C-alpha positions, 0 to 999 in steps of 0.5 A, spaced: 063 156 553 067 150 548 068 143 551 075 145 547 076 151 551 075 147 558 079 140 555 084 146 555 082 150 562 083 143 565 091 141 561 093 148 562 091 148 570 095 142 571 101 144 567 101 150 572 101 145 578 106 140 575 110 147 575 109 148 583 110 142 585 118 144 583 118 148 590 112 144 595 116 145 601 115 153 601 106 150 599 107 145 605 110 150 609 105 156 607 099 151 608 101 150 615 101 156 617 095 158 614 092 152 619 095 154 626 092 161 624 085 158 622 087 153 630 088 161 633 083 164 630 077 158 634 082 159 640 080 167 640 073 166 638 073 161 644 076 165 649 072 171 647 065 168 647 068 165 655 069 171 657 063 175 655 058 169 658 062 171 665 062 178 664 054 178 662 051 172 664 055 170 670 057 176 673 064 173 675 069 179 677 074 182 672 079 180 676 079 173 675 078 174 668 085 177 667 089 170 664 082 170 659 084 177 657 092 176 656 091 170 652 087 174 648 093 178 647 097 173 645 092 169 641 091 176 637 099 177 636 101 171 634 096 171 627 099 178 627 106 174 626 103 168 623 099 172 617 106 176 616 110 170 616 105 167 611 106 172 607 113 172 606 113 164 605 108 165 600 112 171 596 118 166 597 114 160 593 111 164 587 118 168 587 122 160 586 117 158 581 116 163 577 124 163 577 124 157 574 119 158 569 122 164 567 129 159 567 125 154 562 123 160 557 130 163 557 132 156 555 127 155 549 128 162 547 136 159 547 134 152 545 129 155 538 135 159 536 134 166 534 131 165 526 125 162 530 124 167 534 125 173 529 119 172 526 115 176 533 116 182 535 120 183 541 115 186 546 111 180 545 117 176 548 118 181 553 110 181 555 111 173 556 118 174 559 116 179 564 109 180 565 105 174 564 110 170 568 110 176 574 103 175 573 102 167 576 105 169 583 099 170 587 096 164 583 102 161 587 103 164 594 095 166 594 090 161 591 094 154 592 096 154 599 088 157 600 086 151 596 087 147 601 085 152 607 079 153 604 077 146 606 081 145 612 079 150 616 072 151 615 071 143 617 076 145 622 069 150 625 064 145 624 067 141 628 067 146 633 060 148 632 056 142 631 058 139 639 055 146 641 049 146 636 048 142 631 042 146 628 048 152 627 052 147 624 047 145 619 046 153 617 053 154 616 054 147 611 049 148 607 050 154 605 058 152 604 057 148 598 053 154 594 060 159 593 065 155 590 059 152 585 057 159 583 064 161 583 067 156 579 062 158 574 064 166 574 071 163 573 071 159 568 068 165 563 073 170 567 079 165 565 077 165 558 076 173 558 083 173 561 087 169 556 084 174 551 087 179 554 094 176 554 094 175 547 091 182 546 097 185 550 102 181 547 100 184 540 099 191 543 106 190 546 109 188 540 106 192 535 108 199 541 115 197 541 116 196 533 113 202 531 117 205 537 123 203 534 121 205 528 119 213 529 124 216 525 121 212 518 114 214 521 116 221 522 119 222 515 114 218 511 109 222 514 106 216 518 106 218 526 100 220 527 096 215 523 100 210 527 099 213 534 091 213 531 092 206 530 096 205 537 089 209 540 085 204 537 087 198 539 089 201 546 083 202 547 080 194 545 085 192 549 082 197 556 075 194 553 078 186 554 081 189 561 075 192 564 071 185 562 076 181 566 074 186 571 068 185 571 067 178 571 072 179 577 068 183 581 061 178 579 065 172 583 066 177 588 059 180 589 057 172 588 060 170 594 059 176 598 052 174 598 051 167 599 056 169 606 052 174 609 045 170 607 048 164 611 051 168 616 044 171 617 040 165 617 044 163 624 043 170 626 036 170 626 035 162 628 039 165 635 035 170 636 028 167 636 031 161 641 034 166 645 026 169 644 023 162 645 021 160 639 026 156 637 027 150 642 032 146 637 038 144 636 042 145 643 041 137 644 035 138 649 039 144 653 037 152 652 041 156 647 047 159 652 049 166 650 056 163 649 054 158 644 051 165 640 056 168 640 061 162 639 058 160 632 056 168 631 063 170 631 066 163 628 060 164 621 065 169 618 071 166 619 067 159 617 066 163 610 073 167 610 077 162 606 072 161 602 072 169 600 080 169 601 079 163 595 074 167 592 079 173 591 085 170 589 080 166 584 081 172 579 089 170 579 087 163 578 084 165 572 090 170 570 095 165 570 092 160 566 091 166 561 098 167 562 100 160 561 096 160 554 102 162 552 107 160 555 105 153 554 104 153 547 111 157 546 115 152 551 111 146 546 114 149 539 119 145 535 124 146 531 131 142 528 134 144 534 129 142 539 127 135 536 129 131 543 134 127 539 141 124 543 147 128 542 154 129 543 159 133 545 164 135 539 171 131 541 176 135 543 180 138 536 186 142 534 183 142 526 175 144 523 174 141 517 166 142 514 163 139 509 156 139 506 153 134 501 145 137 498 145 141 504 138 144 503 138 151 509 131 151 511 127 157 515 123 154 522 117 155 517 120 149 513 121 154 507 127 153 502 132 158 504 139 156 500 140 149 496 143 145 495 150 145 498 156 142 496 162 145 499 168 142 503 172 146 507 179 145 510 183 147 516 185 155 516 182 155 509 179 162 508 173 163 504 169 170 502 162 169 500 159 175 495 152 176 492 145 180 492 142 180 498 137 175 499 142 170 496 142 165 502 149 168 504 147 169 512 142 163 512 149 159 510 153 162 516 146 162 521 146 154 519 153 153 521 152 157 527 146 152 529 140 156 529 137 154 523 135 147 521 137 143 514 136 136 510 141 133 507 149 132 510 152 138 514 158 135 518 164 137 522 169 132 523 165 126 520 159 128 525 153 130 522 151 138 525 145 136 528 148 130 533 153 136 536 151 137 542 150 146 541 155 148 547 161 144 544 160 146 537 160 153 537 166 152 543 170 152 536 166 158 533 167 166 533 162 170 530 162 178 528 155 180 526 154 187 522 150 190 528 154 189 535 150 187 541 154 190 548 149 186 553 153 187 559 154 194 563 161 195 562 166 196 556 171 190 559 164 184 561 163 185 554 171 184 551 170 178 555 163 175 555 165 168 552 172 168 556 171 171 563 178 169 565 181 171 560 188 175 563 190 182 563 195 181 557 191 178 553 185 183 553 190 188 552 192 184 546 185 183 544 183 190 545 190 192 541 189 188 535 182 191 534 185 197 535 180 199 541 185 203 544 184 208 538 179 211 543 179 207 549 184 214 553 177 218 551 173 214 555 172 217 562 174 210 566 177 205 561 176 198 560 171 199 566 166 204 563 159 203 561 157 203 556 150 205 557 143 201 554 144 199 547 152 201 547 150 208 548 156 212 550 159 208 543 159 211 535 157 204 531 164 203 529 167 202 536 163 198 538 164 194 533 171 194 534 168 191 541 165 186 538 171 184 534 176 185 540 171 179 543 172 175 537 179 175 537 181 174 545 176 168 544 180 162 542 176 158 536 177 154 530 172 158 524 171 164 524 164 168 522 164 174 519 157 177 517 158 184 514 162 186 520 163 193 516 157 194 514 154 202 516 162 203 518 165 209 516 170 210 512 176 210 518 172 203 522 172 199 516 179 200 515 181 198 522 176 193 522 177 189 516 185 190 518 184 186 525 178 181 522 184 180 516 190 179 521 184 174 524 183 171 518 190 169 517 190 164 524 185 160 522 178 157 518 174 164 516 168 165 512 166 172 510 159 174 507 160 181 505 159 186 499 164 189 499 169 186 494 175 190 495 176 186 502 176 179 499 181 179 494 187 176 499 181 170 500 183 163 498 177 162 496 170 166 493 163 163 493 158 166 488 151 166 491 145 167 487 138 165 489 141 159 494 146 157 490 154 157 490 154 158 482 161 160 481 167 159 486 175 161 485 180 165 488 179 173 486 184 173 480 181 168 476 173 169 478 176 177 475 178 176 469 173 171 467 165 173 465 160 171 470 156 172 476 163 176 480 165 179 474 158 182 473 158 184 481 166 187 480 163 191 474 157 194 478 161 195 485 166 199 480 160 204 477 157 205 484 163 208 486 
């Protein structure tokens, strides 16, 4: 392994430990319970050795040992209860950390915005948020508490053994360091293998989901079998990587078990020869008692058990480091929306004025998508933006939503957009896109998504204005009907009308519409545009569309081409003048 990889592993380990410090009380409680359990192990061994010495050597009557037997039963019951309680506490510790990490990832996704994340397949994000964070559970719930116990419990056992037999104590003390040394050597390779495995899993998940979404297209072009074969090869490669990880994990356990067994065997041989009279050292000048032999041989496996457990959970550490690689890389990502600059809330206002000066809309990669743009949008003005696909229309809307970086100036009421807290600006916006997203369970929850405290009267008004009531009676539970995954219970047109109702329900200063009637049938298109035209007459509106027949009543039309506004004016003026808009209108008429 290269020095760079070792440095990266140390960095990832520090990051994991830093996350763990956010729920330190659970770690302390789990460690305390493990320590109490370790003391009970010593007590149980002491009781058992005492009972055997009394019965076999001292010939004590069983009746006189009843208290010892009762204490043995109580000790065993307490150990079982502590083991259960440690599992619960460990789970709570891991769950608290996973919840915090998942919140960090989701907050970062929101901060970076859709324009930043859309370059990656959705499956890779699902893998990160679900599987990779879940794979950190054992690291926090088991490995971190065990790191402390792997030091404390063996020291307690040594403190118990040395006063009784120093030779046995030296045997345990000498062999113990070999285990973590060899375990660490194997574990470094396991961490690197896990890192490669997670990268491969994210790539495989993303590819699989993309193919699944495009299965109809693949079948139409007779590519389904070829893509299935490609997925089979990728799955086989991932299986091979997974087996490499497991092989290293088993190797680590085998090394640990080997040295633990050798140490216990040496201790057993020592006591065997001592009882035969061949060895006469280790017991401080006295003869080796059966009590001492039983106590050491009972405690010897328990001496190595914390190290065994640590070895078992060491794979969890390697797995967590592998998962942390992509998580930390993502959390360190920056964009114009996440540059750490101090932002201010947009003051409350009754109107909004937008002004762009030499505005250049940038992709997260730094590529110029549109610009330079210069315009002023006054309160209540209605603007329609038209142009060929790729002209930069949607990029401008994404910028106004706060999802795109930019150069130049874009001010909201004389405040630079990049200096405004995104949430306070978006409170002034309503937005309807071409692909309606209904993430909530019921129709009502989706309509009230941005205004959950809306009254029934306001909800009914929005439902009526968006023509949702036209199909509401056909649904089994009205507004409380569950829409299903991806709004499966609704048609695209019905889902779009729900999205319009959601936008109408939220009081706003600026209404942004991005191809709101794309993919709709004629009836749905007419109803949606009727509702949006009514809404547009009451607030500042920017409409991006290809449908020129819907924009005749707008105050101004901006024609965009190659990222720039090449023509401006009202519908009547532009349609009668030679230029890009007249060409678009002519082409549209020819298509019809």
